[in-house]
N, C-alpha and C positions, 0 to 999 in steps of 0.2 A: 267609627270609635279609635282617636286619637292615644296613641300610647307614649309614653315618654322613656327612652330607652335606656338611657345614662342611668334612671334609678332603681336597675334593674343590676343585682351584683353576679347575677349570670351574664349578661350583656358584658358586663366590664370585667371580667375573667375570659370572655370569648376574645375581645379587643387584645386585651396583653397576653395572651397567647398566641397571637399571629405577629404581634410585633415581635417578641421573642422570638418566632419561629423566621423571619422576615430579618431581624437585626443581627445575629447572633451571625448565619455564613455573610452577611452581606460585610459584615466589619474584618471576617478573615478576609473574604473577597478583594476586599479594598486595601488592604495590607498585602495580603499575596500579586493585585496586579501592580501594585506600586514600587514593591519590593522586583518583581519582575521587569519593571518598566527601567531600574537604576540599571539590575544586570544588563537587560539586551541593549541599552546605551551604551555602557560601558562598554562591553563586548563590540559593538560594532563602531564603534569609535577606536578602540585598540586594535580592530582586523581593519578597519580602514589606514589607521597610522602602518601597523603593518604590509600594508597593501603597497601604497605611497614610498612606503621605506624602501620595498623590494623595486618599485619601480624606479626610483631615482637610482637604484643601484644598478640596475639593470643599465641603464640612461648613461648613468657615470661609466660604468664599466665601456662601454660602448664607445663613450668620448675616450677615455685614456689607451686603450686600445687602438683609437684612431691617431693617438699621437704617437704612438711602438710604432706605427705602421708607415706614417708619416718620417718619422727618423730612418725606417729601416728603405724606405725610398730615395731618403738623402744619401743615405752611406752608398748607395749605388748608383746617384744620380751622378755621370760625368760632369756636369757643371759645376758640382759642387766639390771636383776634387781641391786637393790643396795647390796643386799646380794652377789649375784652372782660375783658384780665386785668387790668388796671387800674380796672375797675369791681368797688366794693367788693361790688355784688348778685352778683355774677357769676363772680367771682375762686372762689369755690370750686368754681363749675361745673367753670372752667377748672382746676384742680388734679387734679380727678378723671378728667378727660379726659388729663393727662400721667400718674397712677396707671392708667388704664388702659392706654395706651399701652406703658409701661413693662410691663405684664402680658401685653404679645402677647409678649415676646422674651425665652428664658432666660436671656441671657446678660447682659442689663442688668443693672450692680449699682444703678444711677441712671442717671435720667435727669432732664437741666436745660434750660432754655429763658430764653433772654438776648437783649432786646432791646436792640439797637444803643444804645451812650452814655444806658444806664439805669441807674439806682442799685441797680435789685433784678436776683435772679435769683428764676425758680419753678423747682419740683422737683414727684416729684409728695407729696412730702411738705409742701408747703407754699411760701412766700415767704418768701425771706429778703435783710435789706440784703448788697449786695456785700463789707462789712466781717464781720456774720458769716460769711458765705459760705467766706472765706478764714480765721476762725476757726477753723472747726469743719472745715473740710477742708487739710490743711497737704502738699503735695507736697514732697519731697525734693529734688527737680532743679528745680524748677517754681515761680519763686517770684511774688510777689503780681503786680509788674508784668507782666510775661512774659504773666501767666495772662489779665489786661483785655486786654493788647496780643491777644491768641489771638484772645480772645472777639468784640471787635469788627473786629478787620482780616481775619480769613479767609472766603480766597475761595472756597477747594474742601474737599471733606472733609480734613483732616488727621488722622492718629492718633498719638498720641506713644507712646512706648516705655515698657514697665511702670516705675511708679515707688512708691514706699512710698509710702501716704499716713496719716496720723495722724488723731486726733479730739482732741477734746481728754480724753477719757477714757483716753488714753493707748495706744489700740489700735492697730494699723499693720497696714495690707495692701496688699499689692502688687495695683498698679490699672492701667491702662489707660485715656485719655482718648480720644475719639473723639471729633472736632466737627466737624459739617456745619453749615454753612450754606445758610439758607431765605431766600428761595425758592431752590430745587437749581437750579445752572446757569444764574441771573440774577448781572450783571455787577456789582448793587446791592445784594446782599442786605439785608434788614432785623433778620434775627436769627441764634441761633445755636442749635445744639439739640448739647448735649455729653451723651454715654452715659458713664458711667466701670464699665469691665470689670474684672471680679474675672480678674486672671490664669490664676486657677487654671481660669477657663473655659476657657480656650485651652490651657492647658496640659494639661488632663485628655483633653482629643481627642486630643493626640499622646504618651502617660503609657506609654502600653503598645507602642509603635512598636521601641522595643528590646529589649523583655521583661526577658528575665534579665539582658540582656549590659550592660557600661557601658559609659558613652559621653556623648553630650550630644545634642540636639533643639534646633535656632535657627527662629523665626520671624524672618526680616528683611522691612521695608518697601520699597515700590520703590527706596530711594533705597541701600541696603544695610543701613540702622540696626538693630540689634538691637531686635526688641519684646520676644519672651518667650523665656529659655535656661531649659532644662529641663535640669539635669546628674543624669546617675544611677551617681555611681560615678567616673567620671574628669574632671577640672578642667584645662581649660587655663587659660594664662597667656593676657590679654587681644590681646597682641601676637601669640601664635601664632594667636585667634581670628579677629584681624583680616587675619591673615597669608591665613588657608584661605578667609576669608568673600569675598575682596578680587573674586577673578576665577573664583567658580564658576561652572559651566555645566548647567545641567538634565542628569541622571542621573546613571548610576555612574563612579565613579572614584577609585583610591586616591594617598593624598600620605600623602608621611614629615612625620612631627610626632616633635619633639623623639629624633628620630634611628628613631623607629618608625613601620611602615607602619599606614596610618590607612582604612579604608573610607568613604567619603562618598557620600551620596545625597541628592539636595534634585530638588525639585519648583518648577517657578516658576505661580503662578496667572497665567492670561490676565486676570482678569479686575478686581483691582486691583496688578500686578505684584511681590505680595510671597513670596518662598521660602522653603520649608521643607526646613531640611539636618536629618541625621543625622549624626553621626560618632562613630567607634567602632575602637577598635585590630583589625587583621587577626589578630593572634596570638590574637583570643576563637575564632575558625573552628575553629584548630588543635585549640585546648584542648576544643573543641565534641566532637571526633570523639576522644576519648580513650576513648569508651567502643567509638567503632569499632576502635581501635587495641589495646584490652584483648581485645578478640572478633577482631578479625586474627590476634595473637597467641595467643590460645588455639584458636583453627581453624584455622594452619598446626601449631602442634603436635597437635593432632588429626590431621590430614591425613598429617604426616609418620609416627606410627605408625601410622596404617593402612595409609599406601604403604609403609614397611618390613614391616607382616603380609603385604599382596598381594605385596607383590617376591619374598617367601620362597614365596609361594603358588606365584608363577607362575613363579620361578625353579625350584620344586623337578617343577611341572608340567614344564615342558620340558624337565629335566633325568633325570628320571623313564624317558624311551624311552629315552634317550641312554643314561644305567648301566643296563635290562636289555638293548642291543644289545651294549653294552661286557661284562657278564659273560659273552653268550650267545656272542659271539667269543671270550673267554679259555676258555671251558669247549671249544670245538670248534675251537682252535689252538693251537698249538705252545704249549710252556711257557714260552717268552720274551713271549707277549702275557698273561701273566697278572699278569705282575710289573706291579705297578703306578706304579715308576718309568720304565715303556719310554713317553714321553707321557701326554698326557691321555690321555680315554677317546676324542676323536675321532680321535685318530692310531691308536689299537687298532685303533679299528672300522675307520679307512680300508687298513690292513693286514692285516685280516682280509678286509677283500672283497677285496683284493688273490689271496690263497690263494683264496677263496670261485671267484675271476673263471676260477681255472688250472681250475678243479675243473669249472665249468660249461662249458669249450671239449669235453668229452667228450660235453657234449649239447648238443652244439648245432644237429645238424640236426635234431633233436626242435623246438629252441627257433624254428630257424626256420622250419620249418612249422606250431609254433602262433603264433608271431607273423604269419604270411601270410594265414593261416586267419583271423585275427581281422582282419585288415584288409579282407578280402573280406566279413566279416560284421558290421564296423560302418566300415567306411573311413575310421580315424580316422588319415590321414597326420602328423598332429602328434607321435605316440608314436615316427616314423620316425627317431630323434636320430643323429646321424653315430657316437657309439662304438656302435648297433645296426645300423649301415647297414655297418659296418668289420667285425662281428663277424660278422653272416652274408651277407657279402659279395654287399649289396643294393645298386643303382643306380636311383634314379628322375630323371633328369636328361633327359628326353625330354620331347618337346612333348605327344605324347597317350596313353591308356592306356585300354587295355579287356581284358576276359577272357572266355577261349574255355572253355567245359568238354566235357572229352573224353571220352566213351562207348562202349562196345561189349556186345557178349552175352557173356554170365558162360561160356557155353562154349568161347567161342574162345579165352581164358585159358587161359596153360598153367602155371598153376600160381603161388605167389610169386614165385616167384625172378624169373618175367615180368614179375609187377607191381614190382618193385624196381629192374628193369632198368629200366621204361619211366620208374619216378619219377629215378632216378638221368638219362637223358636230357633229362627233361624238368625239373631238378631249374634247370640257369640252360643254356639255348639260344640262341644267338645267331644273327642273319640280317644279316650286314654288309652287303648287295649291298640288303638294305631300307631298313637304318638301324632296325634294331628289334633288340630280347634280350625273352626271355621266362624267367618263374620259375613252375616247378610248385609246385603247392599239393595235396598229399593231401586228398582230399573223406571224409564219413564210407563212401559207399560204395565197394567195391573195385572196379568197371566202371566209375571215375570220377574223372577226374583236372582239376584246375585250372587254368590257364594265365596268367599275368596279362602281357601284351604293354607295352613301352613303348615307343614307336616317334616316329620323327622325319618329318616330312613338309611341304615344300616347297609345295605345290600343296595347297591347301585346298579344291578343286573336284575333285580326286582322291583323295577320303579315302579312300570305300568302297571303289575298287579297289584302294587299298594295302590296306586290309584283309583286302580276297578274297586278294590276291597272298600276305600271311602265312598267313592261314590254310590255303592250297593249299601252304603248305611245311610247315607243322607237320603237315599228314596227309601230304605224302610222306615225312618223313621217320619219319613213324609206320609207315608202311607197307613203307617199306623197310627197316627194322629189328626187325618184327614182326611174326607170322603173324595180324594179327587187321588189320579192317577199322571204324577207327572212326571214330562219328557223334559231329559238332563243334555245339554251340550259341555262336553268337559274338554278344555283347551289343555295345550302342553304346557309340563310342570318345568320351571327356570330355577333358578340359584339363590335369586337374590327379587325383592320386591319391585326393585326397578322394572322390572319385564312384566309385571301384572297388564298393563295398558294391550301388550303383546296376548297374553295368555288370555285376555277376555274378548278380544275377537276373535281369537281361536276358536272361542267356547261359541260365540255367537256363532260363528259358521259352520260349527259341529251342529248346533240347534238347526239352524236352517235349512240344509243339507244334509242331515240326517238321511238313512238309505233306507231304514223300514220306518212304515207309513204306521203302523200301528202305535197304541198310545202306549206310554209308560215306558219308551226304550231310553237307554243310557246311549249316546254318540260319543265316538274321540277321535279329538281332530288329528291327533297321531295313526287311528287306522284309516282315514282320509287320504294321508299326505304320504302313507306305507308306500312306495313307490321303490322301484329299482334305483340301488346305489349307478351313482354316476360319480363318484371318484376316480374313475377308469379314464374320463377324458382327460386330455394332454393340457397338463396347466398354462394357460396363459402367457406369464411370465418365461417359460420354455418356449414358445414359438418365437418370442419375441427377441429369447436368446440368440434362436439359431437363425432370424434374419439378420440380425446384427455381426454374428460371426458369419454370416454369406458374405456382409456387405465388405466386411474387413479381411475377406480371403482366407478366410480361416478353415480348411478343411479340419483339422482334428476336432476343432469344438464343434462343428456340425457335425461331424461324424458321428461322437461321442453323443448328442442331443437325440439324430435317429433311430441309435441301436437301442440306447437306455429308454426311450418312448416304445419301442417294437417289444422290450423283455418285458416292459410292465405290462403291453397290452395282453402278450399272451400268455400273462400270469394271473390275466382277471378271468380267467375262466369263459369269457364272451366267445359267439361263435366267430367262425374264419372273417363270414361276410360283415358281419358289424362291426370288426377291430378293422378291415379294409375300407370301412366307411369313416370311422375315426382316423383313420391316417390322410383321410384326405385333406385333415387340417394340416398337418406337414406339407402336403405336395402346395396346398394352396398357399401356404406360407410362404416355401421357396419361390413358387412362380410370379407372387406378389412381387417379392424383392426382386426377383430377377427383370419385371416389367415396372417398377420404380422409374421415375426420371431422373438419368442420370447412368443406369445400368442397361441400358438398353439391348439385353443380350437375346439374340431369336432361337431360345430353346425349346418352346411353345413347340415347333413342328419338326422339332430333332428327336427331342429325348419323352416330353410330355405323353403322346401319344402310346406309347409303345407300354408309359405305365398304368393306363387306364385298362390295359386287356393283359396285364402280366395275370399267369396261372396260380402264382402263389403267395403267400405273403414272404417268404423269401423270396422271390422276385420283385417283387414290389419293394423290399427293402434296399433291395441290391440298385435299382432303379434308381430309388430317391437319393441313394448315396453317390450313384454315378453321376447323377442331376448335381448335384451338391457340388462333387467335386469339380463338373467342368465350368459353374459359377466360379467356384472360388480363382481356377487355372485361367479366366477370364479376368477376372478383375487383377490377378496379380500380372496379366500381361500389360491388362490398362494400367494399372500403376508403372510397370518398365518403361512404356513407352511415353508417361507423360515425362516421367523422373529423365528420359535419353532426350526428349523433346527438347526441356530445357536445359540439360546440360551443353546441346547442342547450342542454343540461343547464348547462354552463358559462354562459350567457346567465342562464338563470333561478336558478343559484346564485346571481350576480352581484345581479340584479334584488333576490333576498331580504335580500344581507349587504351594499349596498352602503353600510350607513349604519355599518358597523363600520369604527374605523379601523385595522383590524391588518389587513384586506382586501388582498391584494397578488397580484399575479402568480404569487409563487414559491407562496403558499398555497391559491392554486387549481388550480396545475399541479400540489402535491403531492395533493391533497382527491382529483382526478380522475385521477393514477396518471400523467402524462405529461410532458415535462421543460417546463420554463417557455420554452424557446425556439422547442419544436413549438407549446405552446399560442398564444405572441405571434403568430408566422407564419401559422397557421391562422384563427386569430381575426380579423386584419387580412382575409385574406381572404373568411371569412364574413360578418362583421359591417359591413366596410364600416373601422369606426375602429380605430386600437391598443386597446389593455385602459388604458392612461390615461386616453386622450380618453370612451372609455365609459363608466367611473365618474364622471369628472367630469359629464358630462352627467345622468347619473342623478342625483347630486348637486346639480348647480343648480336639477336641475327642482322637486324636494324641497322647496328653500327658497325658489324662487320660490313655489313652491301654499303653503308655510307662513308665507310673506312678507304673503301674499295674504289666509289664511285663520283666522290666528292671529294672537295681540297679545303673545306669547313676545317676549324679551330676545332680537334679532337675536344676540348671542354664541350664544347658549342654542341659535340653530337651524342654526348655522354644524357647533358641537361634538354637536348631536344627529345631525346626518348624516354625521360619520366624517370631519369637516373640523378639526385643532385648533388651526390657526393661522391664526386671526379673520383676521389684518391681508391675508397672505395672499391669502387667499379673498375680500377685501373687492375687492382690485386687482384677483382676475381677473375677479371678479365683473362690476366696472366696466367692462372692459376690453370685456366682452363683451357687456352689455347697454347700455351709456351713462350708467348710473345706481349710486348706489349702493345698499346693501341697505335704507338708511333712504329713499330718494327711489323707488328701485322701492316700496316698502311705503305709501309717500302717493300716488303715482301710481294705483295699481293694486288697493290691498289693495276687499276687500268687507266691511270691518266699518267701521263707522263712529265718531268719535270717539275713536281710539286716544290713548293718552296719549303724549306727546311722548317719547322717547326720545333720548339723546346718540348722535349716530353715532362709535363705534369708530374708532380711529385705523390709517390704513391704509398710515402710512409702513413 
């Protein structure tokens, strides 16, 4: 029969509930993902800008340091002394020297050398009078007077902001002038080296920082003056720029400029105090995620469509069995239930169930026996709902439960009638004086009936006596009512109905394994299982703990387990021979541990035979303790040998690689698969020196040897042995030997006529 689901209010309610469950988290998830996308993209862009600024800072610092080093070399270059430059014979060589220095740095547009109070200035292209120089190079913001003053009076390295420089041909370039007085750091410099640097050389390093975004990139000197301004798409007024750059702190921050939020990223150089800044509108972050927004919108639409389809499928899956039940109820009930206007499907099903319930009452005795049979078979008391207890008139509200199996000879029973009467007697039987009641259960055999007993008990020590009284009371009732002599099997009592299946099995076992063949006997499972107590056996967890303590070499733990086990056994009251047999669990555990793979200790032939023939329990205990002690000692020796072997290999490895400047405790530990802390601690214990001291001794001994046997430069020798910081090495060398490397070579070298070598600066 074809069903139109959309006519059902219940079906539509299911659809709306599934859509509601789907759409609420979907909306929150969409908003969350979009916000996270914007935040993540912003952080990614800002961190990228910060990294690029840092990289530009490092590169430019390196370039400026390089210019300072060139100026230092110029100050000490004999070709560029005052008399050499002015000498017509050597002046050409001086010009060539300047050209060579210019070629050493890619950012130098031109290099000039000016001696204070001179009327000439020297460049890589030749010699010029100052008047000619100022005619060839005209600075927009640097007039001739100020230029001459700066060339003569500059006492420390100074860089001028980017300025437009024009030549007689009308060509213009944006250049920075970097003036370094020489000799550097001298209070009375005699000359000035001036570099002209194309602004493009610096802007090329920061062009890619903003990428496709609009904004500005600045380089500021240590006084906050703008050296380089690289604008990409957005132009701020000078007042806005000064307001932004006046109180910057390195890092990432947000500012409001012209009513718009801007993201500012800045990095400050530790070398020269310059600040590198990027400024861009924050709104671009949101425009950058338009594709994310479009994607989220498309994804949201797809998910909604798919969700509607899933909601229809789920609603149909949930509604279909209800629809089937509703049609079934309508088909098997009165005509009123078949009317669709009579409530929804659940109401019609509920009404039908009530009608069916009245019919079930007629079958209640059969259902009751079936339920109790299932309880005996599976012991699942959770199915005993209040409705079933009320329907079957069952109460399981006492503290103890057990099962009895009652049987008799087939020839004693006088037909089915008597059997039914017996069932009727035992269906619900009360013993008020014993605080007990029972429920009879028909079993598969005609000559057997099960009886579930539920009773209360005040004195737990009298539990078995109480069970015996109940059993005898049941037997007396049967003897008084019927011409049979019943045989009864009684199971163990439990504290809850969930164990009734176990008690039933025990009762069946007691019935079948009854010790008496006489009719009318009562057999108790507790008596069948009444065997000596086994609690004196050594617990398995103690044996496992003993084995592990031996593997770890922990004799204290092992001896404690052995002594406590013997003390427990000796207090058990068992015979010495019985205890000896039990103690072999300890011996077997010890020997099994000693013979496991990786623990090949030959103790079986040394100590174990003596234990088998020990005269007393004391000797057996002492023997087990001695055996455990031997194993623990061998474990310790094995660990010691393994550590010593590793340390020997580590020392050999260091002896082979100590000249490697990347050698460290971490690399050695990784090489040998141990932790650095363990390697350091064990190395100190085995060698007597810590790792750093040992490597230092190896390196200094090698330096001493090479100072004696070679005439290689000291710096090369120091770097060759893996020490990159030569001045620091020299200080430590002098502190330890009392000599600098040069002095040590002169005093102890085996080579004669070594060429003199300037001593390295150890500051």
